[in-house]
ROSE-4610 file (N, C-alpha, C; in Angstrom, 1 decimal, always signed):
// ROSE-4610
residu = [M/M/M/S/S/S/Q/Q/Q/P/P/P/K/K/K/E/E/E/P/P/P/S/S/S/E/E/E/Q/Q/Q/A/A/A/Y/Y/Y/V/V/V/V/V/V/A/A/A/A/A/A/T/T/T/L/L/L/L/L/L/T/T/T/L/L/L/S/S/S/P/P/P/A/A/A/F/F/F/T/T/T/R/R/R/F/F/F/L/L/L/L/L/L/T/T/T/E/E/E/L/L/L/R/R/R/S/S/S/L/L/L/P/P/P/P/P/P/S/S/S/E/E/E/R/R/R/I/I/I/T/T/T/P/P/P/P/P/P/Q/Q/Q/L/L/L/R/R/R/A/A/A/L/L/L/E/E/E/L/L/L/I/I/I/I/I/I/A/A/A/D/D/D/S/S/S/G/G/G/I/I/I/S/S/S/L/L/L/A/A/A/A/A/A/F/F/F/A/A/A/E/E/E/G/G/G/M/M/M/G/G/G/V/V/V/R/R/R/K/K/K/P/P/P/T/T/T/A/A/A/S/S/S/I/I/I/L/L/L/V/V/V/M/M/M/R/R/R/L/L/L/T/T/T/G/G/G/M/M/M/G/G/G/L/L/L/V/V/V/R/R/R/K/K/K/A/A/A/A/A/A/G/G/G/E/E/E/R/R/R/R/R/R/T/T/T/T/T/T/V/V/V/L/L/L/M/M/M/P/P/P/T/T/T/D/D/D/R/R/R/G/G/G/L/L/L/S/S/S/L/L/L/F/F/F/Q/Q/Q/T/T/T/I/I/I/V/V/V/R/R/R/R/R/R/L/L/L/V/V/V/E/E/E/R/R/R/L/L/L/A/A/A/H/H/H/A/A/A/V/V/V/E/E/E/D/D/D/E/E/E/Q/Q/Q/V/V/V/T/T/T/T/T/T/L/L/L/L/L/L/R/R/R/A/A/A/L/L/L/P/P/P/D/D/D/I/I/I/S/S/S/R/R/R/I/I/I/F/F/F/D/D/D/R/R/R/A/A/A/R/R/R/L/L/L/L/L/L/Q/Q/Q/Q/Q/Q/D/D/D]
num = [1/1/1/2/2/2/3/3/3/4/4/4/5/5/5/6/6/6/7/7/7/8/8/8/9/9/9/10/10/10/11/11/11/12/12/12/13/13/13/14/14/14/15/15/15/16/16/16/17/17/17/18/18/18/19/19/19/20/20/20/21/21/21/22/22/22/23/23/23/24/24/24/25/25/25/26/26/26/27/27/27/28/28/28/29/29/29/30/30/30/31/31/31/32/32/32/33/33/33/34/34/34/35/35/35/36/36/36/37/37/37/38/38/38/39/39/39/40/40/40/41/41/41/42/42/42/43/43/43/44/44/44/45/45/45/46/46/46/47/47/47/48/48/48/49/49/49/50/50/50/51/51/51/52/52/52/53/53/53/54/54/54/55/55/55/56/56/56/57/57/57/58/58/58/59/59/59/60/60/60/61/61/61/62/62/62/63/63/63/64/64/64/65/65/65/66/66/66/67/67/67/68/68/68/69/69/69/70/70/70/71/71/71/72/72/72/73/73/73/74/74/74/75/75/75/76/76/76/77/77/77/78/78/78/79/79/79/80/80/80/81/81/81/82/82/82/83/83/83/84/84/84/85/85/85/86/86/86/87/87/87/88/88/88/89/89/89/90/90/90/91/91/91/92/92/92/93/93/93/94/94/94/95/95/95/96/96/96/97/97/97/98/98/98/99/99/99/100/100/100/101/101/101/102/102/102/103/103/103/104/104/104/105/105/105/106/106/106/107/107/107/108/108/108/109/109/109/110/110/110/111/111/111/112/112/112/113/113/113/114/114/114/115/115/115/116/116/116/117/117/117/118/118/118/119/119/119/120/120/120/121/121/121/122/122/122/123/123/123/124/124/124/125/125/125/126/126/126/127/127/127/128/128/128/129/129/129/130/130/130/131/131/131/132/132/132/133/133/133/134/134/134/135/135/135/136/136/136/137/137/137/138/138/138/139/139/139/140/140/140/141/141/141/142/142/142/143/143/143/144/144/144/145/145/145/146/146/146/147/147/147/148/148/148/149/149/149/150/150/150/151/151/151/152/152/152/153/153/153]
x = [+0.8/-0.1/+0.9/+0.6/+1.3/+1.1/+2.0/+1.9/+1.0/+0.3/-0.2/+0.9/+0.4/+1.7/+1.2/+2.5/+2.8/+2.0/+1.0/+0.7/+1.8/+1.8/+2.1/+2.0/+3.3/+3.5/+1.8/+1.7/+0.4/-0.6/-1.1/-1.8/-2.2/-1.2/-0.7/-1.5/-1.4/-1.5/-3.2/-3.8/-4.8/-5.8/-5.6/-5.8/-6.0/-4.7/-4.9/-6.0/-5.7/-7.1/-8.0/-8.7/-10.1/-10.8/-9.2/-9.7/-10.5/-9.6/-10.4/-11.7/-12.1/-14.0/-14.4/-14.2/-15.0/-14.9/-14.0/-14.2/-15.0/-14.7/-15.1/-17.0/-17.0/-18.4/-18.8/-18.3/-18.9/-19.2/-18.9/-18.3/-20.1/-20.0/-20.8/-21.9/-22.2/-23.4/-24.3/-23.2/-23.1/-23.8/-23.3/-24.0/-25.2/-25.6/-26.5/-27.9/-27.2/-28.4/-28.8/-27.5/-27.8/-28.8/-28.7/-29.6/-31.3/-31.4/-33.2/-33.5/-35.0/-35.6/-35.6/-35.9/-35.2/-36.0/-37.8/-38.6/-37.8/-37.2/-36.5/-35.5/-34.4/-33.0/-33.1/-31.9/-31.8/-30.0/-29.3/-27.7/-27.6/-26.4/-26.3/-26.2/-25.8/-26.3/-27.7/-28.6/-30.2/-30.4/-29.8/-29.9/-30.2/-28.4/-28.6/-28.9/-29.8/-30.6/-31.7/-32.8/-33.6/-33.4/-33.0/-31.9/-32.1/-31.8/-31.4/-33.2/-33.8/-35.2/-35.9/-35.6/-37.0/-36.2/-34.8/-34.8/-34.8/-35.2/-35.6/-36.4/-37.5/-39.2/-39.6/-39.3/-39.8/-38.2/-37.3/-35.9/-36.0/-35.7/-35.4/-35.0/-34.8/-33.8/-32.5/-32.0/-30.7/-30.2/-31.0/-30.8/-30.5/-30.8/-30.6/-29.3/-29.4/-28.2/-26.4/-26.7/-25.7/-25.6/-26.3/-26.5/-25.6/-25.4/-25.9/-23.9/-23.7/-22.4/-22.6/-23.7/-23.3/-23.9/-23.6/-24.5/-26.5/-27.2/-28.2/-28.8/-28.2/-28.2/-28.1/-27.2/-27.3/-28.5/-28.4/-29.4/-30.8/-31.1/-32.4/-32.8/-31.6/-31.5/-31.6/-31.0/-31.2/-32.6/-33.3/-34.9/-35.4/-35.4/-35.9/-36.6/-34.9/-34.8/-35.6/-35.1/-36.7/-38.0/-38.0/-40.1/-40.6/-39.5/-39.8/-40.2/-39.2/-39.6/-40.9/-40.8/-42.4/-41.9/-40.4/-39.8/-39.9/-39.9/-39.9/-41.3/-41.6/-42.5/-41.5/-42.7/-41.6/-43.3/-43.2/-44.1/-44.0/-45.0/-44.3/-44.1/-43.3/-43.0/-42.9/-42.4/-42.5/-41.8/-42.0/-41.4/-41.2/-42.1/-41.6/-40.6/-40.5/-38.9/-40.0/-39.0/-39.6/-39.2/-40.0/-39.6/-39.7/-38.7/-39.3/-39.1/-40.1/-41.1/-41.1/-40.8/-40.6/-42.0/-42.3/-43.6/-43.9/-44.7/-45.2/-44.2/-44.0/-43.3/-41.7/-41.8/-39.7/-39.8/-40.5/-40.4/-40.0/-41.2/-41.3/-39.7/-39.4/-38.4/-37.1/-37.0/-35.9/-35.4/-36.8/-37.0/-36.3/-36.9/-36.9/-35.4/-34.2/-32.8/-32.2/-32.7/-31.8/-32.0/-33.4/-33.3/-32.7/-33.0/-31.8/-30.0/-29.4/-28.1/-28.4/-28.6/-28.5/-28.3/-29.9/-29.6/-28.3/-27.8/-26.6/-25.2/-25.6/-24.3/-24.3/-25.4/-25.7/-25.0/-25.5/-25.0/-23.4/-22.9/-21.6/-20.8/-21.0/-21.0/-20.2/-19.3/-19.4/-19.6/-19.8/-20.4/-18.9/-18.1/-16.8/-16.4/-16.7/-16.5/-17.5/-18.5/-19.5/-19.2/-18.4/-18.0/-16.9/-16.0/-15.2/-15.7/-16.4/-16.9/-18.3/-18.9/-19.6/-18.9/-17.9/-16.8/-15.8/-16.0/-14.7/-15.9/-16.8/-17.7/-17.9/-18.3/-18.4/-16.7/-15.9/-14.8/-14.0/-14.7/-14.3/-15.3/-16.5/-17.5/-16.9/-16.2/-15.9/-14.1/-13.6/-12.2/-12.8/-13.8/-14.2/-14.7/-15.3/-16.0/-14.9/-13.8/-12.7/-11.9/-12.0/-11.5/-11.8/-13.0/-13.7/-13.5/-13.6/-13.3/-12.5/-11.1/-9.7/-9.1/-10.0/-10.1/-10.3/-11.5/-12.2/-11.7/-10.5/-9.8/-8.8]
y = [-1.3/-0.2/+1.5/+2.3/+3.5/+4.3/+5.2/+6.3/+7.4/+8.1/+9.2/+10.4/+11.3/+12.1/+13.4/+13.8/+14.9/+16.0/+16.9/+18.1/+19.2/+19.5/+21.3/+22.4/+22.9/+24.1/+24.8/+25.1/+26.3/+25.1/+23.7/+23.4/+23.6/+23.3/+24.1/+25.1/+26.0/+27.3/+27.2/+26.9/+26.9/+26.5/+25.3/+24.5/+25.7/+25.9/+27.7/+28.1/+28.6/+29.9/+29.7/+28.1/+27.5/+27.0/+27.3/+26.9/+28.3/+29.4/+31.1/+31.1/+30.1/+30.7/+30.5/+29.0/+28.9/+29.7/+30.6/+32.1/+33.0/+33.4/+34.4/+33.7/+32.8/+32.7/+32.3/+32.0/+32.4/+33.6/+34.4/+35.6/+36.6/+35.9/+36.1/+36.2/+34.9/+34.2/+35.0/+34.9/+35.4/+36.8/+37.7/+39.0/+38.5/+38.6/+38.3/+37.5/+36.8/+36.1/+36.8/+38.1/+38.6/+39.6/+40.1/+41.1/+40.8/+39.5/+39.1/+39.7/+40.0/+40.8/+39.6/+39.7/+39.0/+37.7/+37.8/+36.9/+35.3/+36.0/+35.1/+34.9/+35.0/+34.9/+33.4/+33.0/+31.6/+31.5/+30.4/+30.0/+29.1/+29.7/+28.6/+27.5/+26.7/+25.0/+24.9/+25.4/+25.9/+25.7/+26.8/+26.8/+25.8/+25.4/+24.0/+22.9/+22.5/+21.5/+21.9/+23.2/+23.4/+22.6/+23.5/+23.1/+21.3/+21.0/+19.2/+18.7/+19.0/+18.4/+19.0/+19.8/+20.7/+19.8/+19.5/+18.7/+17.0/+16.4/+15.4/+15.0/+15.8/+15.4/+14.2/+14.4/+12.9/+12.3/+13.1/+12.4/+12.0/+10.9/+9.9/+10.5/+10.9/+11.5/+11.0/+9.6/+9.1/+9.8/+9.5/+10.0/+11.7/+12.4/+13.9/+14.0/+13.3/+13.2/+13.1/+12.2/+11.9/+12.9/+13.1/+14.3/+15.3/+15.8/+16.6/+16.7/+15.5/+14.7/+14.9/+15.1/+15.2/+13.5/+14.1/+12.4/+12.9/+11.6/+11.8/+13.2/+12.6/+13.5/+15.3/+15.5/+16.7/+17.5/+16.1/+16.0/+16.5/+15.8/+15.9/+17.6/+17.9/+19.6/+20.1/+20.0/+21.0/+21.3/+19.7/+19.5/+20.1/+19.9/+20.6/+22.1/+22.6/+24.1/+24.5/+24.0/+24.4/+23.5/+23.0/+22.4/+23.5/+23.9/+25.2/+26.4/+26.6/+28.1/+28.0/+27.1/+26.7/+25.8/+26.3/+25.4/+24.3/+23.7/+22.0/+21.0/+20.0/+19.2/+18.1/+16.9/+15.6/+14.9/+13.9/+13.1/+11.4/+10.5/+9.5/+8.5/+7.5/+7.3/+5.3/+5.3/+3.7/+3.1/+1.9/+1.3/+2.3/+2.9/+3.2/+4.8/+5.0/+6.0/+7.7/+8.4/+9.9/+10.9/+11.0/+11.9/+13.1/+13.8/+15.5/+16.3/+16.8/+17.8/+19.5/+19.9/+21.4/+22.0/+23.2/+23.5/+24.7/+25.1/+26.2/+27.0/+27.6/+28.7/+28.5/+27.2/+26.9/+27.2/+26.3/+26.8/+28.4/+28.7/+30.2/+30.9/+30.4/+31.4/+31.2/+29.6/+29.2/+29.8/+29.6/+30.8/+32.1/+32.6/+33.9/+34.6/+33.5/+33.3/+33.2/+32.4/+32.2/+33.0/+33.5/+35.1/+35.9/+36.3/+37.5/+37.0/+35.8/+35.8/+35.8/+35.1/+35.7/+36.7/+37.8/+38.7/+39.8/+40.0/+40.3/+39.2/+38.4/+38.3/+38.6/+38.7/+39.4/+40.2/+41.2/+42.3/+42.7/+41.8/+41.9/+41.1/+40.7/+40.2/+41.1/+41.2/+42.0/+41.4/+42.3/+41.9/+41.4/+41.5/+40.9/+39.5/+39.6/+38.4/+37.3/+37.2/+36.5/+35.2/+35.6/+34.4/+33.3/+33.8/+33.3/+32.3/+33.0/+32.5/+31.4/+31.5/+30.4/+29.1/+29.6/+28.4/+27.7/+28.6/+27.9/+27.5/+27.9/+26.8/+25.7/+25.0/+23.7/+22.8/+23.1/+22.7/+23.2/+23.7/+24.2/+22.8/+22.9/+21.8/+20.6/+20.0/+18.8/+18.3/+19.8/+19.4/+19.5/+19.7/+19.2/+17.9/+17.4/+16.1/+15.3/+15.3/+14.3/+14.3/+15.4/+15.2/+14.3/+14.9/+13.8/+12.5/+12.2/+11.2/+10.3/+11.0/+10.5/+10.4/+10.7/+10.8/+9.4/+9.3/+7.8/+6.3/+6.8/+5.8/+5.0]
z = [+0.1/+0.1/-0.2/-0.7/-1.1/+0.2/+0.9/+1.8/+1.0/+1.7/+1.3/+1.0/-0.3/-0.2/+0.8/+1.0/+2.0/+1.5/+2.4/+1.4/+1.5/+0.6/+0.1/+1.3/+1.3/+2.0/+2.1/+1.1/+0.9/+1.3/+1.0/+1.8/+3.3/+3.7/+5.6/+6.0/+4.7/+4.8/+5.0/+3.6/+3.9/+4.6/+4.9/+6.0/+7.6/+7.8/+9.1/+9.0/+7.6/+7.6/+7.4/+7.2/+6.8/+8.6/+9.4/+10.9/+11.3/+10.6/+11.3/+11.0/+10.5/+10.2/+11.0/+11.9/+12.6/+14.2/+14.9/+15.8/+15.0/+13.8/+12.7/+13.1/+12.6/+12.5/+13.8/+15.1/+16.2/+16.2/+16.1/+16.8/+16.3/+14.7/+13.9/+15.1/+14.6/+15.1/+16.6/+17.5/+18.8/+18.6/+17.5/+17.8/+17.0/+16.6/+16.0/+16.8/+17.1/+18.3/+19.7/+20.2/+21.4/+20.8/+19.5/+19.2/+19.0/+18.8/+18.9/+19.8/+20.0/+21.6/+22.1/+23.9/+24.2/+24.6/+24.2/+23.9/+22.6/+22.3/+20.6/+21.3/+22.3/+22.6/+22.2/+21.8/+21.9/+21.8/+22.4/+22.3/+20.9/+20.5/+19.5/+19.7/+20.3/+20.7/+20.7/+21.4/+21.0/+19.5/+18.9/+17.5/+16.5/+16.8/+16.1/+16.7/+18.1/+18.1/+17.9/+17.5/+16.6/+15.0/+14.4/+13.3/+13.5/+14.2/+14.0/+13.7/+14.6/+14.9/+14.0/+13.3/+12.3/+10.9/+10.8/+9.7/+9.4/+11.3/+11.2/+12.1/+11.8/+13.0/+13.3/+14.2/+15.0/+15.6/+15.7/+15.9/+17.4/+17.7/+19.4/+19.9/+20.8/+22.0/+21.5/+21.4/+21.3/+20.2/+19.1/+18.0/+18.2/+18.6/+18.9/+19.7/+20.4/+21.4/+20.2/+20.0/+18.7/+18.0/+17.0/+16.4/+16.8/+17.9/+19.3/+19.3/+19.3/+20.0/+21.2/+22.1/+23.8/+23.8/+25.5/+26.2/+26.1/+26.7/+26.8/+27.9/+29.0/+29.7/+29.5/+28.7/+27.9/+27.1/+26.5/+25.6/+25.8/+26.9/+27.8/+28.3/+29.0/+29.7/+28.4/+27.1/+25.9/+25.5/+25.4/+24.6/+26.1/+27.4/+28.8/+28.4/+27.8/+27.9/+26.7/+25.6/+24.2/+24.2/+25.2/+25.6/+26.4/+27.2/+28.4/+27.9/+26.7/+25.7/+24.3/+24.4/+23.3/+22.3/+21.9/+20.6/+20.2/+20.9/+20.9/+21.8/+21.0/+21.7/+21.7/+22.8/+23.0/+22.5/+22.2/+21.9/+22.4/+22.8/+22.5/+21.0/+21.2/+19.6/+19.7/+19.4/+19.1/+20.2/+20.9/+21.7/+22.9/+23.5/+24.5/+25.1/+23.2/+23.2/+23.1/+23.1/+23.1/+21.9/+21.4/+20.2/+20.0/+19.1/+19.1/+18.5/+18.3/+16.7/+17.3/+16.0/+16.6/+16.5/+17.5/+17.4/+16.6/+16.2/+15.1/+15.5/+16.9/+16.9/+16.9/+17.3/+17.1/+15.4/+14.6/+13.3/+12.8/+13.4/+12.7/+13.7/+14.2/+15.1/+14.4/+14.3/+13.0/+12.1/+11.1/+10.0/+9.9/+10.7/+11.2/+11.3/+12.0/+12.3/+11.3/+11.0/+9.5/+8.6/+8.0/+7.4/+7.5/+9.4/+9.1/+8.9/+8.7/+9.2/+7.6/+6.7/+5.5/+4.7/+5.3/+5.3/+5.4/+6.5/+7.0/+6.2/+6.2/+5.3/+3.8/+3.2/+2.0/+1.7/+2.6/+2.5/+2.8/+3.0/+3.6/+2.7/+1.6/+0.2/-0.7/-1.5/-2.4/-3.6/-4.6/-5.9/-6.6/-6.2/-7.0/-6.7/-4.9/-4.6/-4.8/-5.8/-5.2/-6.2/-7.4/-8.4/-8.0/-7.1/-6.5/-5.2/-4.4/-3.1/-3.9/-4.7/-5.2/-5.9/-6.6/-6.8/-5.8/-4.8/-3.6/-2.4/-2.0/-1.2/-0.9/-2.5/-2.2/-2.2/-2.5/-2.0/-0.8/-0.1/+1.5/+1.9/+1.4/+2.6/+2.5/+0.6/+0.6/+1.3/+1.6/+2.5/+3.8/+4.4/+5.9/+5.9/+4.8/+4.5/+4.8/+3.6/+3.5/+5.0/+5.8/+6.0/+7.7/+7.7/+8.6/+8.4/+7.2/+6.6/+6.7/+6.9/+7.0/+8.4/+9.6/+11.2/+10.8/+10.2/+11.1/+10.2/+9.4/+9.1/+10.0]
């Protein structure tokens, strides 16, 4: 079996630069979420949880915990908070499992937040950046997917 080739110096520069995207995005997301009215204010983990529940309505608590990358007790606390906020509801599933579904309020809030985030980012993109970014973004996504798969080997 052949050894994988050593990445170029430029590949290391790209990798290091990609790692700066997460803190930049987190700062942007926190600023936006903090600007919401108090009745609509949620945390980034709550937004991610709501996204997961909307994407897979009827998801079990165990699958939700796995999707969030947390243990079941932590997932239960997160769900309890979202339920208390009226964003998620629990229902009985098959074989005595609990399934999670977004409420109308949860779906509406999520859509409102995503619309605001897209609007704010769209205003930040300069016209001369559009073509370059549209070409690069799928590659960036694939790089993260490949890195995740290489880690699993």
